[in-house]
C-alpha positions as CSV (number, residue, x, y, z in Angstrom):
1,X,19.6,-8.6,7.3
2,X,21.3,-9.2,10.6
3,X,20.7,-6.4,13.3
4,X,24.2,-5.0,12.9
5,X,23.7,-4.7,9.2
6,X,20.3,-3.0,9.6
7,X,21.6,-0.4,11.9
8,X,24.6,0.2,9.6
9,X,22.2,0.6,6.7
10,X,19.9,3.0,8.5
11,X,22.8,5.1,9.6
12,X,24.1,5.2,6.0
13,X,20.6,6.0,4.6
14,X,20.4,9.0,6.7
15,X,23.7,10.3,5.6
16,X,22.9,9.7,2.0
17,X,19.5,11.5,2.3
18,X,21.2,14.5,3.8
19,X,24.2,14.8,1.7
20,X,23.0,14.3,-1.8
21,X,19.7,14.3,-3.8
22,X,19.9,10.8,-5.1
23,X,19.9,7.4,-3.5
24,X,22.8,5.2,-4.0
25,X,20.8,2.2,-4.2
26,X,23.6,0.0,-5.7
27,X,25.3,0.5,-2.3
28,X,22.1,-0.6,-0.6
29,X,22.1,-3.8,-2.6
30,X,25.7,-4.5,-1.7
31,X,24.7,-4.1,2.0
32,X,22.0,-6.6,1.6
33,X,24.3,-9.1,0.1
34,X,26.9,-8.7,3.0
35,X,29.3,-6.4,1.3
36,X,30.9,-3.4,3.3
37,X,29.7,0.1,2.6
38,X,33.2,0.9,1.3
39,X,33.1,-2.0,-1.2
40,X,30.3,-0.7,-3.4
41,X,30.9,2.5,-5.6
42,X,27.8,4.7,-6.1
43,X,26.3,5.0,-9.5
44,X,27.0,8.1,-11.5
45,X,24.1,10.3,-11.6
46,X,21.7,9.3,-14.5
47,X,20.7,12.0,-16.8
48,X,17.3,12.5,-18.4
49,X,16.5,10.7,-21.7
50,X,17.6,12.6,-24.8
51,X,13.9,12.8,-25.9
52,X,12.7,14.3,-22.6
53,X,11.0,17.7,-22.7
54,X,10.6,17.8,-18.9
55,X,14.0,17.3,-17.3
56,X,14.0,14.7,-14.4
57,X,15.5,15.4,-11.1
58,X,18.6,13.4,-10.6
59,X,17.0,11.5,-7.7
60,X,14.1,10.4,-9.8
61,X,16.5,9.3,-12.6
62,X,18.5,7.3,-10.2
63,X,15.5,5.6,-8.7
64,X,14.2,4.7,-12.1
65,X,17.4,3.0,-13.1
66,X,16.9,0.8,-10.0
67,X,13.4,-0.3,-10.9
68,X,13.5,-2.4,-14.1
69,X,9.8,-2.1,-14.9
70,X,10.2,1.7,-14.8
71,X,12.3,1.8,-17.8
72,X,11.2,-1.5,-19.4
73,X,7.7,-0.2,-20.1
74,X,5.5,3.0,-19.3
75,X,4.4,1.7,-16.0
76,X,1.1,3.2,-14.6
77,X,0.0,0.0,-12.9
78,X,1.4,0.4,-9.3
79,X,-2.2,0.7,-8.0
80,X,-2.5,-3.1,-9.1
81,X,1.0,-4.4,-8.6
82,X,4.1,-2.2,-7.7
83,X,7.5,-2.9,-9.5
84,X,10.1,-3.7,-6.9
85,X,13.7,-2.2,-6.9
86,X,16.7,-4.3,-7.6
87,X,17.8,-3.9,-3.9
88,X,14.5,-5.6,-2.7
89,X,14.9,-8.6,-5.0
90,X,18.5,-8.8,-4.0
91,X,17.4,-9.0,-0.3
92,X,14.8,-11.7,-0.9
93,X,17.4,-13.8,-2.8
94,X,20.0,-13.3,-0.3
95,X,17.9,-14.2,2.5
96,X,16.4,-17.3,0.9
97,X,19.9,-18.6,0.1
98,X,21.1,-17.9,3.7
99,X,18.2,-19.7,5.3
100,X,18.5,-22.7,3.0
101,X,22.0,-23.3,4.2
102,X,20.4,-24.7,7.4
103,X,16.9,-23.9,7.9
104,X,16.8,-25.8,11.3
105,X,20.3,-25.0,12.3
106,X,20.4,-22.1,15.1
107,X,23.2,-20.6,13.4
108,X,20.8,-19.6,10.7
109,X,17.2,-19.9,12.2
110,X,18.3,-17.4,14.9
111,X,19.2,-14.8,12.5
112,X,16.2,-15.4,10.3
113,X,13.9,-15.1,13.5
114,X,14.8,-11.2,14.0
115,X,13.2,-10.5,10.5
116,X,9.5,-10.3,11.8
117,X,10.1,-8.5,15.0
118,X,12.3,-6.0,13.3
119,X,9.7,-5.5,10.6
120,X,6.9,-4.8,13.1
121,X,8.9,-2.2,14.8
122,X,10.0,-0.6,11.5
123,X,6.3,-0.5,10.2
124,X,5.3,1.0,13.6
125,X,8.0,3.6,13.4
126,X,7.2,4.7,9.9
127,X,3.4,4.7,10.1
128,X,2.9,5.8,13.8
129,X,1.9,2.6,15.4
130,X,3.2,0.8,18.4
131,X,5.2,-2.3,17.7
132,X,2.6,-4.4,19.5
133,X,-0.2,-2.8,17.2
134,X,1.4,-4.5,14.0
135,X,0.4,-7.8,12.6
136,X,2.4,-9.2,9.5
137,X,0.1,-10.4,6.9
138,X,0.3,-11.6,3.3
139,X,-2.0,-9.1,1.7
140,X,-4.5,-6.3,2.4
141,X,-7.3,-8.9,1.7
142,X,-6.0,-11.0,4.5
143,X,-6.2,-8.1,7.0
144,X,-9.6,-7.2,5.8
145,X,-10.8,-10.7,6.5
146,X,-9.3,-10.7,10.0
147,X,-11.2,-7.5,10.8
148,X,-14.4,-8.6,9.1
149,X,-14.6,-11.9,10.9
150,X,-13.5,-10.5,14.3
151,X,-17.2,-9.7,15.4
152,X,-19.9,-12.2,16.5
153,X,-22.3,-11.2,13.7
154,X,-26.0,-11.5,14.2
155,X,-28.7,-11.3,11.6
156,X,-29.7,-7.9,10.6
157,X,-26.5,-6.5,11.9
158,X,-25.2,-3.8,9.5
159,X,-21.8,-3.0,7.9
160,X,-21.3,0.4,5.9
161,X,-18.9,0.2,2.9
162,X,-18.7,2.6,-0.1
163,X,-19.6,2.6,-3.8
164,X,-15.9,2.7,-4.8
165,X,-14.4,-0.3,-3.0
166,X,-12.1,-2.9,-4.3
167,X,-13.5,-6.5,-4.4
168,X,-11.3,-7.3,-1.5
169,X,-13.5,-5.0,0.6
170,X,-16.7,-6.3,-0.9
171,X,-16.5,-9.9,-1.2
172,X,-16.1,-10.7,2.6
173,X,-19.3,-8.8,3.3
174,X,-21.2,-10.6,0.7
175,X,-20.0,-13.9,2.3
176,X,-21.0,-12.7,5.9
177,X,-24.3,-11.5,4.5
178,X,-25.1,-15.1,3.0
179,X,-23.7,-16.9,6.2
180,X,-25.1,-14.7,9.0
181,X,-27.6,-12.5,7.5
182,X,-25.9,-9.2,8.0
183,X,-27.1,-6.1,5.9
184,X,-24.6,-4.2,3.8
185,X,-25.1,-0.3,3.6
186,X,-23.4,1.6,1.0
187,X,-22.4,5.3,1.0
188,X,-21.3,7.5,-2.1
189,X,-17.6,8.3,-2.1
190,X,-17.6,9.9,-5.6
191,X,-15.5,13.0,-5.7
192,X,-17.1,16.0,-3.7
193,X,-19.5,14.1,-1.3
194,X,-19.2,14.6,2.4
195,X,-17.9,11.6,4.3
196,X,-19.5,12.5,7.5
197,X,-22.8,13.2,6.0
198,X,-22.7,10.0,4.1
199,X,-21.8,7.9,7.0
200,X,-24.3,9.7,9.3
201,X,-27.2,9.1,7.0
202,X,-26.5,5.4,7.1
203,X,-25.8,4.8,10.8
204,X,-28.5,2.9,12.8
205,X,-28.6,1.0,16.0
206,X,-27.6,-2.1,14.0
207,X,-24.3,-0.6,12.6
208,X,-21.5,-2.8,13.8
209,X,-18.8,-1.8,11.5
210,X,-17.5,0.8,8.9
211,X,-15.0,-0.4,6.5
212,X,-14.0,1.9,3.5
213,X,-10.9,2.7,1.6
214,X,-8.4,5.2,2.7
215,X,-7.6,5.8,-1.0
216,X,-10.0,4.4,-3.6
217,X,-8.6,2.2,-6.3
218,X,-11.6,3.1,-8.5
219,X,-11.6,7.1,-8.3
220,X,-8.4,7.9,-6.4
221,X,-10.4,9.7,-3.6
222,X,-8.4,10.0,-0.3
223,X,-10.0,10.0,3.1
224,X,-8.2,13.2,4.5
225,X,-6.7,12.4,7.9
226,X,-8.7,15.2,9.8
227,X,-12.1,13.9,8.4
228,X,-11.1,10.2,9.2
229,X,-10.1,11.2,12.8
230,X,-13.5,13.0,13.2
231,X,-15.4,9.9,11.7
232,X,-13.2,7.8,14.2
233,X,-14.6,9.9,17.2
234,X,-18.1,9.7,15.9
235,X,-17.9,5.9,15.5
236,X,-16.2,5.2,18.7
237,X,-18.9,7.1,20.7
238,X,-21.5,4.8,19.2
239,X,-19.4,1.6,19.7
240,X,-18.9,1.1,15.9
241,X,-15.8,-0.6,14.8
242,X,-13.9,1.6,12.1
243,X,-11.7,-0.2,9.5
244,X,-9.7,1.3,6.6
245,X,-8.7,-0.6,3.6
246,X,-5.1,0.8,3.1
247,X,-4.0,-1.0,0.0
248,X,-3.5,2.3,-1.9
249,X,-2.3,4.3,1.1
250,X,1.2,3.9,2.4
251,X,3.9,5.1,-0.2
252,X,1.0,6.8,-2.2
253,X,-0.3,9.4,0.4
254,X,0.9,10.4,3.9
255,X,-0.3,7.7,6.3
256,X,-0.2,8.1,10.0
257,X,-2.3,5.1,11.7
258,X,-3.0,7.1,15.0
259,X,-3.9,10.4,13.4
260,X,-6.3,8.7,11.0
261,X,-8.5,7.6,14.1
262,X,-9.5,4.2,12.8
263,X,-9.4,1.1,14.9
264,X,-7.8,-1.1,12.3
265,X,-6.0,-0.4,9.0
266,X,-5.1,-3.2,6.4
267,X,-2.4,-2.6,4.0
268,X,0.1,-4.4,1.7
269,X,3.6,-4.3,0.7
270,X,3.4,-5.0,-3.1
271,X,1.9,-1.8,-4.2
272,X,3.0,1.8,-3.6
273,X,5.8,0.5,-1.1
274,X,7.5,-1.5,-3.9
275,X,7.8,-4.6,-1.9
276,X,7.5,-8.3,-2.7
277,X,4.1,-9.9,-3.5
278,X,2.6,-11.7,-0.6
279,X,3.6,-9.2,2.2
280,X,1.2,-7.0,4.1
281,X,0.3,-5.6,7.6
282,X,-2.5,-5.2,9.7
283,X,-2.5,-2.2,12.2
284,X,-4.9,-2.7,15.4
285,X,-5.2,-0.1,17.9
286,X,-4.0,-1.4,21.2
287,X,-7.1,-0.4,23.3
288,X,-9.3,-2.5,20.9
289,X,-7.0,-5.5,20.6
290,X,-9.2,-7.6,22.9
291,X,-12.2,-6.8,21.1
292,X,-10.8,-7.7,17.5
293,X,-11.4,-11.4,18.1
294,X,-9.5,-14.2,16.3
295,X,-11.1,-16.3,13.7
296,X,-8.0,-18.0,12.6
297,X,-5.2,-19.2,14.8
298,X,-2.4,-21.5,15.1
299,X,1.1,-22.1,16.2
300,X,2.8,-18.8,17.1
301,X,-0.6,-16.9,17.9
302,X,-0.1,-18.0,21.4
303,X,1.9,-16.9,24.3
304,X,1.4,-20.0,26.4
305,X,-0.4,-23.3,26.0
306,X,-0.7,-26.9,27.2
307,X,-2.5,-30.0,25.9
308,X,-5.0,-29.9,28.7
309,X,-7.0,-27.2,27.0
310,X,-5.3,-24.1,28.4
311,X,-3.8,-21.3,26.2
312,X,-3.1,-17.5,26.2
313,X,-2.9,-15.5,23.2
314,X,0.1,-13.1,22.6
315,X,-0.5,-9.7,24.2
316,X,0.0,-7.8,20.7
317,X,-1.4,-7.8,17.4
318,X,1.2,-10.6,16.4
319,X,-1.7,-13.0,17.7
320,X,-3.3,-12.7,14.3
321,X,-0.2,-14.4,12.7
322,X,0.2,-18.1,12.7
323,X,2.1,-20.9,10.9
324,X,5.2,-21.1,8.9
325,X,6.2,-17.8,7.3
326,X,7.9,-16.6,4.2
327,X,10.6,-14.8,6.1
328,X,12.7,-13.8,3.1
329,X,9.6,-12.0,1.5
330,X,9.3,-10.1,4.9
331,X,13.0,-9.2,4.6
332,X,12.3,-7.8,1.2
333,X,9.3,-5.9,2.5
334,X,11.7,-4.4,5.2
335,X,14.1,-3.5,2.4
336,X,11.5,-1.8,0.4
337,X,10.4,0.5,3.1
338,X,14.1,1.3,3.9
339,X,14.6,2.0,0.3
340,X,11.6,4.4,0.1
341,X,12.8,5.9,3.5
342,X,16.2,6.5,1.9
343,X,14.7,8.6,-0.8
344,X,12.2,10.2,1.8
345,X,8.5,9.5,1.9
346,X,7.5,13.0,2.0
347,X,9.6,13.7,-1.1
348,X,7.9,10.9,-2.7
349,X,4.3,11.8,-1.9
350,X,5.1,15.6,-2.8
351,X,6.2,14.4,-6.2
352,X,3.3,12.2,-6.8
353,X,1.0,15.2,-6.1
354,X,3.0,17.4,-8.4
355,X,2.7,14.7,-11.2
356,X,-1.1,14.4,-10.7
357,X,-1.3,18.1,-10.9
358,X,0.4,17.9,-14.3
359,X,-1.7,15.0,-15.4
360,X,-4.9,17.1,-14.5
361,X,-3.6,20.0,-16.6
362,X,-2.9,17.6,-19.6
363,X,-6.3,15.9,-19.6
364,X,-7.9,19.3,-19.3
365,X,-6.1,20.5,-22.4
366,X,-7.2,17.3,-24.3
367,X,-10.8,17.6,-26.0
368,X,-13.0,14.7,-25.3
369,X,-11.3,13.5,-22.0
370,X,-12.1,14.6,-18.4
371,X,-10.9,13.8,-14.9
372,X,-13.0,11.7,-12.7
373,X,-10.7,11.6,-9.6
374,X,-10.8,14.5,-7.2
375,X,-8.7,17.6,-8.2
376,X,-8.0,19.2,-4.9
377,X,-4.7,18.1,-3.3
378,X,-6.1,17.1,0.0
379,X,-8.4,14.7,-1.6
380,X,-6.4,13.4,-4.6
381,X,-3.8,10.7,-4.6
382,X,-1.4,8.8,-7.1
383,X,-4.6,7.0,-8.3
384,X,-5.5,9.3,-11.2
385,X,-8.7,8.4,-13.1
386,X,-9.9,10.1,-16.4
387,X,-13.1,9.5,-18.2
388,X,-13.1,8.3,-21.9
389,X,-15.5,9.3,-24.5
390,X,-18.8,7.4,-24.6
391,X,-17.8,5.0,-27.5
392,X,-14.3,4.2,-26.1
393,X,-14.1,0.8,-24.3
394,X,-11.8,0.9,-21.5
395,X,-10.9,-2.9,-21.6
396,X,-10.2,-2.6,-25.3
397,X,-8.1,0.5,-24.5
398,X,-6.0,-1.2,-21.9
399,X,-5.2,-4.1,-24.3
400,X,-4.4,-1.9,-27.1
401,X,-2.0,0.3,-25.0
402,X,-0.3,-2.7,-23.4
403,X,0.2,-4.6,-26.8
404,X,1.0,-1.6,-29.1
405,X,2.3,1.2,-27.0
406,X,4.1,-0.4,-24.1
407,X,1.8,1.4,-21.7
408,X,0.5,-0.4,-18.8
409,X,-2.7,1.2,-17.3
410,X,-6.0,-0.2,-16.0
411,X,-9.7,0.0,-16.5
412,X,-11.6,0.2,-13.4
413,X,-15.2,0.0,-11.9
414,X,-17.1,2.5,-14.0
415,X,-17.2,1.5,-17.9
416,X,-15.7,4.9,-19.1
417,X,-13.2,5.4,-16.3
418,X,-9.6,4.7,-17.0
419,X,-6.6,4.7,-14.4
420,X,-3.2,5.8,-14.5
421,X,-1.5,4.9,-11.2
422,X,1.1,7.8,-11.0
423,X,4.1,7.1,-8.7
424,X,7.0,9.1,-8.2
425,X,9.2,7.2,-10.7
426,X,6.8,8.2,-13.4
427,X,7.6,11.3,-15.5
428,X,5.7,14.2,-17.1
429,X,6.7,13.0,-20.5
430,X,5.1,9.6,-19.7
431,X,1.9,11.1,-18.6
432,X,1.7,13.4,-21.7
433,X,2.6,10.5,-24.0
434,X,-0.1,8.3,-22.3
435,X,-2.9,11.0,-22.5
436,X,-2.0,11.6,-26.2
437,X,-2.2,7.8,-26.9
438,X,-5.4,7.5,-25.1
439,X,-6.7,10.5,-27.2
440,X,-5.4,9.2,-30.5
441,X,-7.3,5.8,-29.9
442,X,-10.4,7.1,-28.4
443,X,-11.2,10.4,-30.4
């Protein structure tokens, strides 16, 4: 999207958000394809399905109509891969087509070159980071590895992780353990434990880094902003690097980089932000930029260089980027964030919390099932995990629901735990139906 089109879109989004409870995403798609705002008629408000016992808000029905997977199945897999709205895919297709008209032609290349700086500025604005604190990556895993390899590790140095991490925040530490002899310490972040107490009990003079999930994909626990800030102060005083795995954060829970108090925050575009696959971001606090050293670099990481051995790195987090980039995908990432902003991120996270509250009540009313994830709003998230009866296999249940009920959910780390990733586009009826289907198969 060119700069004038982007500015026009943002102005129009603000008007839409203020004037109506629904998001005219068809008009958004028209803007991405170069049509004028006047050329596209907004969709008529969608109405709840006839079978619904819990009427949907009009804005939710409208959004569901723009996300094919939301109506093509009962979609509780956003914690794995989020479904993109039509407008996001339209942006990617339009930018690919535009770029292909002349990839090396300045008439096209100059416009495409604005995508990355515009996206860095957008992500900084939305998630409270300076533009120079944002690096564009291709996944949360890439950001984690950048941070993990940024220290000069010595034998017996220690990293602290938790018992509810995704493999993306485990495998890098195994590799560093086997290559450099570091020690991995683990804290307990099941619901109800004290983050600060758990970390304090594991800290030692050899601790170099703490790397834990902002929101756990295994139990849905959210590290609260105030406790994260307290942890950041504690670790900073001891010279320990603090990194958060934010794969399940933005779009699921309120996310404010500077308020969280961490040094580095890795995230992705393809989960709760509903962006294209292969997009992500790494936030690095400006005052530690010089200490988060590069392990991978290449063309575009540098500000200056010659062929006599001299170079300087970019003075921003963009130094962690290099090589030829999938610019159309990053344009789609920008479009996804714009789409979510057009609805309202606070409105989205509030609805997620309301739906999770409903899910807790539904499970509590179902004999044989219980809730594993946190119950209190400050600690819970859209990653909702319930516990199955002892003789119910989570993987078999996943396959049965997918094949025979059109319900997409997920087993997680603990054998009896089963995850429903509840996003704003899900409904109470879908939650009730999924819990009933689980009960029918397991009890």
